C-alpha positions as CSV (number, residue, x, y, z in Angstrom):
1,M,-65.6,-225.0,-72.0
2,F,-68.6,-226.2,-69.9
3,T,-67.1,-229.6,-69.4
4,E,-64.2,-227.9,-67.6
5,L,-66.6,-225.9,-65.4
6,M,-68.5,-229.0,-64.2
7,P,-66.4,-229.6,-61.1
8,L,-66.7,-226.0,-60.0
9,L,-70.5,-226.1,-60.7
10,A,-70.9,-229.1,-58.3
11,G,-70.9,-226.9,-55.2
12,R,-71.7,-223.4,-56.4
13,T,-73.2,-221.1,-59.0
14,V,-70.8,-219.6,-61.6
15,L,-71.6,-216.4,-63.4
16,I,-70.2,-215.9,-66.9
17,T,-70.1,-212.5,-68.5
18,V,-68.9,-211.7,-72.0
19,A,-68.1,-208.1,-73.1
20,K,-66.9,-206.7,-76.3
21,V,-63.7,-204.6,-75.7
22,D,-63.2,-203.5,-79.3
23,D,-63.9,-204.7,-82.8
24,K,-61.4,-207.7,-82.4
25,T,-61.3,-208.3,-78.7
26,L,-63.7,-210.0,-76.1
27,R,-63.4,-210.2,-72.4
28,V,-64.8,-213.2,-70.6
29,N,-65.4,-213.2,-66.8
30,V,-66.0,-216.4,-64.9
31,I,-67.2,-215.5,-61.4
32,P,-67.9,-218.2,-58.8
33,T,-70.5,-217.2,-56.2
34,Q,-70.1,-217.8,-52.5
35,A,-71.4,-221.2,-51.6
36,K,-71.8,-220.6,-47.8
37,A,-72.0,-217.4,-45.8
38,D,-68.8,-218.2,-43.8
39,E,-66.8,-219.3,-46.9
40,N,-63.4,-217.7,-47.5
41,P,-63.7,-214.9,-50.1
42,A,-60.6,-216.3,-51.9
43,L,-63.0,-219.0,-53.3
44,T,-65.0,-216.3,-55.2
45,T,-62.0,-214.8,-57.1
46,P,-63.0,-214.4,-60.7
47,L,-61.1,-215.5,-63.8
48,T,-60.9,-212.8,-66.6
49,Y,-59.7,-213.7,-70.0
50,T,-59.3,-211.1,-72.8
51,G,-58.5,-211.9,-76.4
52,P,-59.8,-212.3,-79.9
53,P,-62.7,-214.7,-80.4
54,E,-60.5,-217.3,-82.2
55,E,-58.0,-217.3,-79.3
56,L,-60.9,-217.6,-76.8
57,D,-62.3,-220.6,-78.8
58,A,-58.8,-222.3,-78.7
59,E,-57.5,-221.4,-75.2
60,L,-60.4,-220.6,-72.9
61,G,-61.1,-224.3,-72.2
62,K,-57.5,-224.9,-71.0
63,H,-57.5,-221.8,-68.9
64,L,-60.8,-222.8,-67.3
65,A,-59.5,-226.3,-66.5
66,G,-56.4,-224.8,-64.7
67,Y,-58.6,-222.2,-62.9
68,V,-61.0,-224.9,-61.7
69,Q,-58.2,-227.1,-60.6
70,T,-56.6,-224.2,-58.6
71,H,-60.0,-223.3,-57.2
72,R,-60.5,-226.9,-55.9
73,Q,-57.0,-227.1,-54.5
74,T,-57.5,-223.8,-52.7
75,A,-60.8,-225.0,-51.3
76,S,-59.1,-228.2,-50.1
77,T,-56.2,-226.4,-48.6
78,L,-58.5,-224.0,-46.7
79,A,-60.6,-226.9,-45.5
80,E,-57.4,-228.7,-44.2
81,A,-56.2,-225.6,-42.6
82,K,-59.5,-225.1,-40.9
83,A,-59.6,-228.7,-39.7
84,T,-56.0,-228.4,-38.4
85,L,-56.8,-225.2,-36.5
86,E,-59.9,-226.7,-35.0
87,A,-58.0,-229.7,-33.9
88,A,-55.3,-227.5,-32.3
89,A,-57.9,-225.5,-30.5
90,K,-59.5,-228.6,-29.2
91,A,-56.2,-230.0,-28.0
92,A,-55.4,-226.7,-26.3
93,Q,-58.8,-226.7,-24.6
94,D,-58.3,-230.3,-23.4
95,E,-54.9,-229.5,-22.1
96,A,-56.1,-226.5,-20.2
97,K,-59.0,-228.6,-18.8
98,R,-56.6,-231.3,-17.7
99,K,-54.3,-228.9,-16.0
100,A,-57.2,-227.2,-14.2
101,E,-58.4,-230.7,-12.9
102,E,-54.8,-231.4,-11.7
103,R,-54.7,-228.1,-9.8
104,K,-58.1,-228.8,-8.4
105,K,-57.0,-232.3,-7.2
106,A,-53.8,-230.8,-5.7
107,I,-55.8,-228.3,-3.7
108,Q,-58.2,-231.0,-2.4
109,K,-55.4,-233.3,-1.2
110,P,-55.0,-233.4,2.6
111,P,-52.0,-231.5,4.1
112,A,-48.7,-233.4,4.4
113,T,-48.5,-235.7,7.3
114,V,-46.8,-234.4,10.5
115,M,-43.6,-236.2,11.7
116,P,-44.6,-238.9,14.2
117,A,-43.6,-238.2,17.8
118,S,-41.3,-241.3,17.9
119,S,-38.9,-239.7,15.4
120,A,-38.7,-236.3,17.3
121,P,-36.2,-235.8,20.1
122,A,-37.8,-236.8,23.5
123,E,-36.5,-233.8,25.4
124,P,-34.6,-230.6,24.5
125,V,-30.9,-230.8,25.1
126,P,-30.0,-228.4,27.9
127,A,-27.6,-225.7,26.9
128,S,-24.7,-224.6,29.0
129,P,-24.4,-220.8,28.9
130,S,-20.7,-221.0,29.4
131,T,-19.9,-223.2,26.4
132,G,-21.6,-221.1,23.8
133,T,-22.4,-224.0,21.5
134,L,-23.9,-223.1,18.2
135,G,-27.5,-224.1,17.9
136,S,-28.1,-224.3,21.6
137,F,-30.2,-221.8,23.4
138,P,-30.3,-221.1,27.1
139,T,-33.4,-222.4,28.8
140,T,-34.2,-219.0,30.3
141,T,-34.7,-216.0,28.2
142,P,-33.8,-212.6,29.6
143,E,-36.7,-210.3,30.4
144,P,-36.9,-207.2,28.2
145,A,-36.1,-204.0,29.9
146,P,-39.1,-202.1,31.2
147,A,-40.1,-199.2,29.0
148,Q,-39.6,-195.7,30.4
149,F,-42.2,-193.1,29.7
150,K,-41.5,-189.4,29.3
151,G,-44.2,-187.2,28.2
152,G,-46.4,-190.0,27.0
153,L,-43.8,-191.4,24.6
154,A,-42.1,-194.7,25.2
155,L,-38.3,-194.7,24.8
């Protein structure tokens, strides 16, 4: 029985209680204590085995071995999940930092260059009011009509 508990005892204390249920039955509780303050409570789940003393003698060692193996697998799985989550969080932080730096660089870039004068038309093309060509505007714009005032309001 204690040989099976050795892997579990490597990192934590284990409490064992034995109680008499009736004249022919015993209850054994194997309770691992919390190894660290931030440890997952699943790693402190107790094993309870109830049966006659002869059955406990014959079977408890096998059940303890299975319990210890499951406990170690759970601890390993939790450690892997924690490491994966930490790596994902770090990757997300790095990505956010990279995007922030890209935005900062984009803001600091000089404005786009203005088209050189050599590629712009030298003079505006005069428009003929009689032809009504699309895109052409008369060189003189009509003056707006003067506002007429009545009683202080403009009409």
